[in-house]
Every structure is written in C-alpha cells, then in structure tokens.
C-alpha positions as CSV (number, residue, x, y, z in Angstrom):
1,X,-25.9,76.9,-167.1
2,X,-27.0,78.7,-163.9
3,X,-28.9,82.0,-164.0
4,X,-26.5,84.9,-164.7
5,X,-26.0,87.7,-162.2
6,X,-26.0,90.3,-165.0
7,X,-27.1,90.3,-168.7
8,X,-25.6,93.1,-170.7
9,X,-26.8,93.7,-174.3
10,X,-25.4,95.9,-177.0
11,X,-27.7,98.1,-179.2
12,X,-26.0,97.9,-182.6
13,X,-22.9,95.9,-183.4
14,X,-23.3,94.3,-186.9
15,X,-22.6,96.4,-190.0
16,X,-25.6,94.7,-191.8
17,X,-28.0,95.8,-189.0
18,X,-26.5,99.3,-188.8
19,X,-26.8,99.8,-192.5
20,X,-30.4,98.6,-192.3
21,X,-31.1,101.2,-189.6
22,X,-29.2,103.9,-191.5
23,X,-26.9,104.8,-188.6
24,X,-23.6,103.3,-187.5
25,X,-22.3,104.0,-184.0
26,X,-18.8,105.2,-183.4
27,X,-18.6,103.2,-180.1
28,X,-20.7,100.5,-178.5
29,X,-23.6,101.3,-176.3
30,X,-25.5,98.9,-174.0
31,X,-28.5,98.2,-171.9
32,X,-29.2,95.7,-169.1
33,X,-31.7,92.8,-169.1
34,X,-33.0,91.3,-165.9
35,X,-31.9,87.7,-164.9
36,X,-35.6,86.8,-164.8
37,X,-35.8,87.2,-168.6
38,X,-33.7,84.1,-169.1
39,X,-35.4,81.2,-170.8
40,X,-34.4,77.7,-172.0
41,X,-34.6,75.9,-175.3
42,X,-38.1,74.4,-175.9
43,X,-39.7,77.2,-173.9
44,X,-42.3,79.8,-174.8
45,X,-42.5,83.5,-174.9
46,X,-45.7,85.5,-174.5
47,X,-46.9,88.3,-176.7
48,X,-48.9,90.5,-174.4
49,X,-52.5,91.5,-175.0
50,X,-52.8,94.7,-177.0
51,X,-49.4,94.4,-178.7
52,X,-48.3,93.6,-182.2
53,X,-44.5,94.1,-182.5
54,X,-42.7,91.3,-180.7
55,X,-39.5,90.7,-182.6
56,X,-36.8,88.1,-182.4
57,X,-33.0,88.8,-182.6
58,X,-30.6,85.9,-183.1
59,X,-27.4,86.7,-181.2
60,X,-24.1,85.2,-179.9
61,X,-24.0,85.2,-176.1
62,X,-20.7,85.3,-174.2
63,X,-20.5,83.7,-170.8
64,X,-17.9,85.2,-168.5
65,X,-15.5,82.7,-166.9
66,X,-13.1,84.6,-164.7
67,X,-14.0,88.0,-163.3
68,X,-12.9,90.9,-165.6
69,X,-12.1,94.4,-164.3
70,X,-10.2,96.9,-166.4
71,X,-8.8,94.2,-168.7
72,X,-6.8,95.1,-171.8
73,X,-8.2,94.3,-175.2
74,X,-5.5,91.8,-175.8
75,X,-6.4,89.9,-172.7
76,X,-10.2,90.2,-172.8
77,X,-11.1,87.0,-174.6
78,X,-9.3,85.0,-171.9
79,X,-12.1,86.0,-169.5
80,X,-14.8,84.4,-171.7
81,X,-15.5,80.8,-170.7
82,X,-18.1,79.9,-173.4
83,X,-20.3,81.1,-176.2
84,X,-23.8,80.0,-177.0
85,X,-27.0,81.0,-178.8
86,X,-29.4,83.7,-177.5
87,X,-32.6,85.3,-178.6
88,X,-32.7,88.9,-177.5
89,X,-36.5,89.2,-177.9
90,X,-38.0,92.7,-177.8
91,X,-41.5,94.3,-177.7
92,X,-41.4,97.4,-179.8
93,X,-44.8,98.5,-178.5
94,X,-43.1,99.5,-175.3
95,X,-39.9,100.8,-176.8
96,X,-40.8,104.5,-176.9
97,X,-41.9,104.5,-173.3
98,X,-38.6,103.1,-172.2
99,X,-36.6,106.0,-173.8
100,X,-33.6,103.7,-174.6
101,X,-33.4,101.8,-171.4
102,X,-35.3,98.8,-172.8
103,X,-36.4,97.9,-169.3
104,X,-39.9,96.8,-170.3
105,X,-39.5,96.3,-174.0
106,X,-36.7,93.8,-173.6
107,X,-37.1,92.6,-170.0
108,X,-40.2,90.4,-170.1
109,X,-40.2,86.9,-168.7
110,X,-38.5,84.5,-171.2
111,X,-37.2,87.4,-173.3
112,X,-33.6,86.0,-173.2
113,X,-33.6,82.3,-174.1
114,X,-30.0,80.9,-174.0
115,X,-28.4,77.6,-175.1
116,X,-29.0,74.8,-175.4
117,X,-25.3,73.9,-175.4
118,X,-22.1,75.8,-174.4
119,X,-19.2,76.1,-176.8
120,X,-15.8,76.3,-175.2
121,X,-14.4,79.8,-176.0
122,X,-10.8,78.3,-176.1
123,X,-11.8,76.1,-179.0
124,X,-13.0,78.8,-181.3
125,X,-11.8,81.9,-183.1
126,X,-14.0,84.8,-181.9
127,X,-13.6,86.4,-185.4
128,X,-15.0,83.2,-187.1
129,X,-18.3,82.5,-185.3
130,X,-21.6,82.3,-187.1
131,X,-25.1,83.0,-186.0
132,X,-28.3,81.9,-187.8
133,X,-32.0,82.2,-187.1
134,X,-35.0,80.4,-188.5
135,X,-38.7,81.2,-188.2
136,X,-41.0,78.3,-188.9
137,X,-38.1,76.6,-190.6
138,X,-37.3,79.5,-192.9
139,X,-33.7,81.0,-192.6
140,X,-34.1,84.6,-191.6
141,X,-30.6,85.6,-190.3
142,X,-27.2,84.4,-191.4
143,X,-24.1,86.4,-190.5
144,X,-20.6,85.9,-189.0
145,X,-18.5,87.8,-186.5
146,X,-16.5,89.0,-189.5
147,X,-19.4,91.4,-190.0
148,X,-19.1,93.0,-186.5
149,X,-18.4,96.7,-186.1
150,X,-16.9,96.0,-182.7
151,X,-15.0,92.7,-182.1
152,X,-16.3,90.5,-179.4
153,X,-13.2,91.0,-177.2
154,X,-13.7,94.7,-177.4
155,X,-17.1,94.4,-175.7
156,X,-15.5,92.6,-172.8
157,X,-12.7,95.1,-172.4
158,X,-15.0,98.1,-172.7
159,X,-17.5,96.9,-170.2
160,X,-14.8,95.9,-167.8
161,X,-13.7,99.6,-167.7
162,X,-17.0,100.4,-165.9
163,X,-17.8,97.5,-163.7
164,X,-16.7,94.0,-162.8
165,X,-17.8,91.3,-165.1
166,X,-18.4,88.3,-162.8
167,X,-18.3,84.6,-163.4
168,X,-21.5,83.6,-165.1
169,X,-22.4,87.1,-166.4
170,X,-23.7,87.1,-170.0
171,X,-23.0,89.6,-172.8
172,X,-25.5,89.6,-175.7
173,X,-23.4,90.8,-178.7
174,X,-26.0,92.2,-181.0
175,X,-28.0,90.9,-183.9
176,X,-27.4,91.1,-187.7
177,X,-29.9,92.2,-190.3
178,X,-33.0,90.0,-190.7
179,X,-34.6,90.4,-187.3
180,X,-38.3,90.8,-187.7
181,X,-41.8,90.5,-186.1
182,X,-43.1,87.1,-184.9
183,X,-46.6,86.2,-183.9
184,X,-48.3,83.6,-181.7
185,X,-47.7,80.2,-183.1
186,X,-44.4,81.0,-184.7
187,X,-41.4,78.9,-183.7
188,X,-38.0,80.6,-183.7
189,X,-34.7,78.7,-183.8
190,X,-31.2,80.2,-183.2
191,X,-27.9,78.5,-183.6
192,X,-24.3,79.6,-183.1
193,X,-21.5,77.6,-184.5
194,X,-17.9,77.7,-185.6
195,X,-18.0,76.0,-188.9
196,X,-14.2,76.3,-189.6
197,X,-13.1,75.1,-186.2
198,X,-12.0,71.5,-185.5
199,X,-15.2,69.5,-185.0
200,X,-17.4,72.5,-186.1
201,X,-18.7,73.1,-182.5
202,X,-22.2,74.2,-182.2
203,X,-24.7,75.5,-179.6
204,X,-27.4,73.4,-181.1
205,X,-30.7,75.0,-182.0
206,X,-32.3,77.2,-179.4
207,X,-36.1,76.8,-179.9
208,X,-38.7,79.2,-178.7
209,X,-42.5,79.2,-179.4
210,X,-44.6,82.4,-179.3
211,X,-47.8,82.3,-177.4
212,X,-50.6,84.8,-177.0
213,X,-50.9,86.4,-173.6
214,X,-54.3,86.9,-171.8
215,X,-53.6,89.6,-169.2
216,X,-53.8,93.2,-170.4
217,X,-51.7,96.0,-169.0
218,X,-53.3,98.1,-166.3
219,X,-53.5,101.8,-167.3
220,X,-53.8,102.7,-163.6
221,X,-50.2,101.7,-162.8
222,X,-48.2,102.4,-165.9
223,X,-48.0,103.4,-169.5
224,X,-49.7,101.4,-172.2
225,X,-48.3,99.9,-175.4
226,X,-48.2,102.3,-178.3
227,X,-46.8,102.0,-181.8
228,X,-46.2,104.3,-184.8
229,X,-44.8,103.8,-188.3
230,X,-41.2,104.3,-187.1
231,X,-41.5,101.5,-184.6
232,X,-43.3,99.3,-187.1
233,X,-40.5,99.9,-189.6
234,X,-37.7,99.1,-187.2
235,X,-39.5,96.0,-185.8
236,X,-40.2,94.5,-189.2
237,X,-36.9,95.7,-190.7
238,X,-38.3,98.0,-193.4
239,X,-41.4,99.9,-194.4
240,X,-42.1,97.3,-197.1
241,X,-42.0,94.4,-194.7
242,X,-44.3,96.3,-192.3
243,X,-46.8,96.8,-195.1
244,X,-46.4,100.6,-195.0
245,X,-46.7,102.7,-198.1
246,X,-43.5,104.4,-199.2
247,X,-43.2,107.8,-197.5
248,X,-43.9,110.9,-199.6
249,X,-40.6,112.4,-200.8
250,X,-39.7,115.6,-199.0
251,X,-39.0,117.0,-202.5
252,X,-41.5,115.8,-205.0
253,X,-40.6,115.7,-208.7
254,X,-42.9,118.6,-209.4
255,X,-41.4,120.8,-206.7
256,X,-37.9,119.8,-207.8
257,X,-38.7,120.9,-211.3
258,X,-40.0,124.3,-210.1
259,X,-36.9,124.8,-208.0
260,X,-34.7,124.0,-211.0
261,X,-36.6,126.6,-213.0
262,X,-36.4,129.3,-210.4
263,X,-33.0,131.1,-210.0
264,X,-31.5,131.3,-206.6
265,X,-31.6,135.1,-206.8
266,X,-35.4,135.0,-207.2
267,X,-35.8,132.3,-204.5
268,X,-33.7,134.3,-202.0
269,X,-35.8,137.5,-202.8
270,X,-38.9,135.6,-202.0
271,X,-37.4,134.3,-198.8
272,X,-36.4,137.8,-197.7
273,X,-40.0,139.0,-198.3
274,X,-41.1,136.4,-195.8
275,X,-38.6,137.4,-193.2
276,X,-35.8,134.9,-193.9
277,X,-32.5,136.6,-194.2
278,X,-30.1,133.9,-193.2
279,X,-30.6,131.6,-196.1
280,X,-27.2,132.2,-197.9
281,X,-24.3,129.8,-197.9
282,X,-21.6,132.4,-198.3
283,X,-18.3,132.0,-200.0
284,X,-18.9,129.0,-202.2
285,X,-18.9,128.6,-205.9
286,X,-19.7,125.8,-208.4
287,X,-16.9,123.6,-209.7
288,X,-18.7,123.3,-213.1
289,X,-19.8,126.6,-214.8
290,X,-23.6,126.7,-215.4
291,X,-24.4,123.7,-213.1
292,X,-27.4,123.8,-210.8
293,X,-28.1,121.7,-207.8
294,X,-31.4,121.0,-206.1
295,X,-31.9,118.5,-203.3
296,X,-32.6,117.8,-199.7
297,X,-29.8,118.1,-197.2
298,X,-27.7,115.4,-195.6
299,X,-25.4,117.0,-193.1
300,X,-21.8,116.3,-192.1
301,X,-19.9,118.2,-189.4
302,X,-16.2,118.5,-189.1
303,X,-14.5,119.8,-185.9
304,X,-11.0,121.4,-185.8
305,X,-8.2,119.0,-186.0
306,X,-6.8,117.6,-182.7
307,X,-4.5,114.6,-182.7
308,X,-6.3,112.5,-180.1
309,X,-9.7,113.1,-181.6
310,X,-8.5,112.3,-185.1
311,X,-7.0,109.1,-183.8
312,X,-10.4,108.1,-182.4
313,X,-12.7,109.5,-185.1
314,X,-10.6,110.1,-188.2
315,X,-9.9,106.5,-189.3
316,X,-12.0,103.5,-190.1
317,X,-15.7,103.9,-191.0
318,X,-15.7,107.6,-189.9
319,X,-18.5,110.1,-190.2
320,X,-17.3,111.3,-193.6
321,X,-17.3,107.8,-195.1
322,X,-20.7,107.0,-193.5
323,X,-22.5,110.0,-195.1
324,X,-20.9,109.5,-198.5
325,X,-21.8,105.8,-198.3
326,X,-25.4,106.3,-197.4
327,X,-26.5,109.4,-199.2
328,X,-29.8,108.9,-201.0
329,X,-30.9,109.7,-204.5
330,X,-31.5,113.4,-204.9
331,X,-29.9,114.4,-201.7
332,X,-27.2,117.1,-201.2
333,X,-24.3,116.5,-198.8
334,X,-23.8,119.7,-196.9
335,X,-20.5,119.9,-195.0
336,X,-19.6,122.2,-192.1
337,X,-15.9,122.9,-192.3
338,X,-16.0,126.3,-190.5
339,X,-15.1,128.2,-193.6
340,X,-11.6,126.7,-193.6
341,X,-10.5,126.1,-197.2
342,X,-6.9,125.1,-196.3
343,X,-7.8,121.4,-196.4
344,X,-9.8,119.1,-198.6
345,X,-13.2,118.0,-197.3
346,X,-13.8,115.5,-200.1
347,X,-11.9,114.1,-203.1
348,X,-12.6,112.2,-206.3
349,X,-13.3,108.9,-204.6
350,X,-15.9,110.3,-202.2
351,X,-17.5,112.3,-205.0
352,X,-17.7,109.2,-207.2
353,X,-19.4,107.3,-204.4
354,X,-22.0,110.0,-203.9
355,X,-22.6,110.3,-207.7
356,X,-23.0,106.5,-208.0
357,X,-25.7,106.6,-205.3
358,X,-27.6,109.3,-207.1
359,X,-26.7,112.2,-204.9
360,X,-27.6,115.6,-206.4
361,X,-24.3,117.2,-205.3
362,X,-22.2,118.5,-202.4
363,X,-21.9,121.9,-200.7
364,X,-19.0,122.5,-198.5
365,X,-17.6,125.7,-197.0
366,X,-14.1,124.1,-197.1
367,X,-11.8,123.0,-199.9
368,X,-11.9,120.1,-202.4
369,X,-9.1,117.8,-203.2
370,X,-8.7,116.3,-206.8
371,X,-10.7,119.4,-207.9
372,X,-10.3,118.8,-211.7
373,X,-11.0,115.1,-211.3
374,X,-14.2,115.8,-209.4
375,X,-15.3,118.3,-212.0
376,X,-14.5,115.8,-214.8
377,X,-17.0,113.4,-213.2
378,X,-19.7,116.0,-214.0
379,X,-20.7,115.9,-210.3
380,X,-21.8,119.3,-208.9
381,X,-19.8,120.5,-205.9
382,X,-20.0,124.0,-204.4
383,X,-17.0,124.9,-202.3
384,X,-14.4,127.5,-201.5
385,X,-12.1,126.1,-204.2
386,X,-9.3,123.6,-204.6
387,X,-6.8,122.5,-202.0
388,X,-4.4,119.5,-202.3
389,X,-4.2,118.5,-198.6
390,X,-5.9,115.6,-197.0
391,X,-8.8,115.9,-194.5
392,X,-6.7,115.4,-191.4
393,X,-4.7,118.6,-191.9
394,X,-7.4,120.7,-190.5
395,X,-10.5,118.6,-189.7
396,X,-11.9,115.7,-187.7
397,X,-15.0,114.1,-189.2
398,X,-17.3,114.2,-186.2
399,X,-21.0,113.6,-186.8
400,X,-23.7,113.2,-189.5
401,X,-27.4,114.2,-189.8
402,X,-27.3,117.0,-187.2
403,X,-27.9,120.7,-187.5
404,X,-24.8,122.4,-188.8
405,X,-23.5,125.8,-189.9
406,X,-22.2,126.0,-193.5
407,X,-21.0,129.3,-194.9
408,X,-22.9,131.2,-192.3
409,X,-26.2,129.5,-192.9
410,X,-27.9,127.0,-190.5
411,X,-28.7,123.8,-192.3
412,X,-30.8,121.0,-190.9
413,X,-31.2,117.5,-192.3
414,X,-34.0,117.6,-194.8
415,X,-33.7,121.3,-195.6
416,X,-33.9,122.1,-199.3
417,X,-30.7,123.2,-200.9
418,X,-30.6,125.1,-204.2
419,X,-27.4,126.3,-205.9
420,X,-26.5,127.9,-209.2
421,X,-24.1,130.5,-210.6
422,X,-25.2,133.1,-208.0
423,X,-24.5,130.8,-205.1
424,X,-26.3,128.4,-202.7
425,X,-29.4,129.0,-200.5
426,X,-31.2,127.0,-197.9
427,X,-35.0,126.8,-197.9
428,X,-37.1,125.6,-195.0
429,X,-39.2,122.7,-196.5
430,X,-42.5,124.2,-195.4
431,X,-41.8,127.3,-197.5
432,X,-40.4,125.7,-200.6
433,X,-43.5,125.4,-202.7
434,X,-44.6,128.9,-201.9
435,X,-41.3,130.6,-202.6
436,X,-40.8,128.5,-205.8
437,X,-44.2,129.5,-207.2
438,X,-43.6,133.2,-206.3
439,X,-40.1,133.2,-207.7
440,X,-41.2,131.7,-211.0
441,X,-44.0,134.2,-211.3
442,X,-41.5,137.0,-210.6
443,X,-39.2,135.6,-213.2
444,X,-41.9,135.7,-215.8
445,X,-42.7,139.3,-214.8
446,X,-39.0,140.3,-215.0
447,X,-38.7,138.7,-218.4
448,X,-41.6,140.8,-219.7
449,X,-40.0,143.9,-218.2
450,X,-36.7,143.1,-219.9
451,X,-38.6,142.9,-223.2
452,X,-40.0,146.4,-222.6
453,X,-36.5,147.8,-221.8
454,X,-35.1,146.1,-224.9
455,X,-37.8,147.9,-226.9
456,X,-36.5,151.2,-225.7
457,X,-38.7,152.0,-222.6
458,X,-36.9,153.7,-219.7
459,X,-36.7,151.8,-216.4
460,X,-38.3,154.6,-214.4
461,X,-41.8,153.4,-213.5
462,X,-41.2,150.1,-215.3
463,X,-38.8,148.5,-212.9
464,X,-40.4,148.2,-210.4
465,X,-43.7,148.6,-212.2
466,X,-46.0,151.5,-211.4
467,X,-49.8,151.2,-211.7
468,X,-49.8,152.0,-215.4
469,X,-47.2,149.5,-216.3
470,X,-48.8,146.9,-213.9
471,X,-52.1,147.3,-215.8
472,X,-50.3,146.8,-219.1
473,X,-48.7,143.6,-217.7
474,X,-51.9,142.3,-216.4
475,X,-53.6,143.0,-219.7
476,X,-51.0,141.2,-221.8
477,X,-52.3,138.4,-224.0
C-alpha cells in the first residue's frame, strides 16, 4: 500500500482495555499520527536513549477506499476498502509532555507498522474480526471486534462528520488489553484475520524488531523524557507487571477500625473544631437500623432528565452501570441526585453488584427502588427513602469520579465517608486520622461523664468539665 495521507487513531475502543484502565468513554476520541511513522513488516523500531517505556499495541487498521464526508452509520463500511494489521507503538516517557496529543509519544519514525497483506473489507464481517499480538513468540493479545465499545463503522461515520476521509487514509481502531512494554531485541508480531469468513482471510504476521537508539534528546530544543509510576502502570498494563509495590490504601485497616469506633456525632464535632462546617450529607437515613458505613468515596453525578440527553447517556453501559460495575472493596458509592427523591437512583440489582464487589455501601440524596429487597441484602444504603420509579423519570446518569454535591456536602473521589444512625459525614483524607483519634478520646471522656451523672452528680461543672472535674478525670485509674 502507498503511504496514507492521514492516520487517525482512537484512544480507547475495546472493553477489555477500558476495564484495565478503569475508565470507559461515552464517545470515541482520537489523535493523529504522521505519515512518516508508517513502517513495513520486517522493519525495526528504535527505543530512544534515556527512555524505558516503549509499548506495542496490536490493532486493526482500516484503509479508506472511497472518500467519506458526512456518511451515515449504515453506509460507513462501504467506504472501507481493506483491513490489515497495525502496531500503534507508543513511548510513554513522552506522553505527559504531549498532554493528550500524542505527537511525540506516538509519532516516531516506524511507530505505525502496517500490513503485510490487505484483507478485502467486502469479504469480512466487521463485527467478526480478530486481532492477536505475540512478543518473542508468546501470545500477548487476543480479542475480537465483538469486544469493541464502538463498532468499526461508527468510527468512519463519526470522523466523516468532521473532515473528509480520503482514499488511502488509515484509521487505527484501538487495542485490546494485553499491550505492554517492549525492550531492544524483542520481536513483535501482529495478525488480523477473519477466522469465520470463507477462506479465513488474514493479514499475515506484521513483524517488528525493537532496537536501541544512540542519539539522545537535546534539552536545549525541547522537553526531555520523564516517567512516573502512573505512566509505568499504564505502559505495562498494571502495577504488578511494572514491578511496583501495591499502593498504600487511602483507608488503612487501622484507620477504618477507628472510624467504625467513633460515632459520626463525635467526628463531626472534631471537624467543626477544625473549621470544617460543611461535612454533613443532609436528609439521608440508613435503610437498615443500626448499620454503619465507612469507606472511601466513588462518585456518580446525575443531571436533570432531558429526553435527548437520556437517549445519548441513559442507555447502554452508562455512568451508573460503570461505577457500580467497577467499585472497589471498601469503597462507598456517593450519588448526586440534587436532593430529588421522586425517582430511584439504584435498585436491588445495582446494590447486589456493588455488594458482590465488596463495596462498603451507597449514599444517595435521591430515592431507592426495591427498597425492601436492597435492605434484605444486608447492604448499607443511606438515602432519602423509597421510590418505585425508574432512573429515567428524573435523572440522566452523567459522569463518574468527579467532584459532586450530595445532600449539600461537597464530595470528591477518595474522600472518607462515615455514616451511622445520626447521618452521614464527609471527612477530608488528610484529617481523618486526627479527627478519629480525637473523637475516640472524646467518646471515652463522655462515657466517664455519663458514669458520674448516673451516680447522681449534677451536670453543672461536669458537662463540660470544669478544672475540678478535669483533675478527677485525669487522675482516674
């Protein structure tokens, strides 16, 4: 094939990759790669001096046949002439400097090998293609277009809304889970095929060998490579693969135990002493009497119902499903429903999913469907009460893991949430240990005061304690 005029690549498109990254896009997003990045099978790719995170990405490449401009989804595949294998190589050491454009991190010479053979797009079902990748003979990626979040034809139709796709242009359609770091001497092979089509057409194996570069980057003319643990994690695919220690939990078992011991009333008093008066999630109560919830916040934001927005964001793998499907052990899902209790914000299926994943509970300033069934699960939910209606009566699930307002309190992802019979409060993580210790100390003091009152002493001078009573308290055995 001749060198394409444009190469357009998508950021995230496979469910397996999105789940690995912990974020699933609502719509496709793209970046350009230069035509000079094209390479051929049997070629080499250089890992520059001073870098460590060159990663391979096995992908299906679409080659445009007839120009496409504002084509309908139903007609989009007709504009694809062929499919083939591609390796969307990237250098994570330069990723942060590019701020999402991927100009340098993805644009290096040879960073887009294509081929070796073209598969006629007319001969295959775009929903039944397979992409596989091997490193030094070991299978590292194996997925099909059935696992795509966005069908291949949608990418053509979407891009054609914005500019003309010309004959020979290439669309790189994203990589599944399994992409990882490669080093000099590694040999990467990518193959795209249609195993169920007549004749099982294949691209053949696209072979690329990694070499070590010799020319360093010049600090006088541009930014230098830089990596951190986030880039290492994303390049390798996980912290474990990157050889990184597991991160310290935001809420250690010891701190969690303290917060379970300390009542919300005592914790809120300590927060107020430190100038924090907006910690209360107002208007919510527990679905199970006597239950207590302690955990770090995962946030979900609903916006007011609007027909067109619900059509685009309410169905499929929407924001509500994403957060309930990815909540971690010990986390609390906190939902902003604008205090509108006239619609359910979760029901028994969502509660069961969160419980199965080990979530600590849910806090919502809206209503709950299947209220009795949720309570029967033994799963803690703090809400404004029961309501039988479905989500779409009042709300559109909009976004996750953002700063929200719930019951008049600002909640950020990672904030510490504590709820009991007195209500729910939100604690900034940096203050949690301090206020927990202080609240427990106050609770012990209050218990001693209660003993004195039960023994017949008047509260005047005792609650709060004057100097005399304080001395007695300090002198207790």
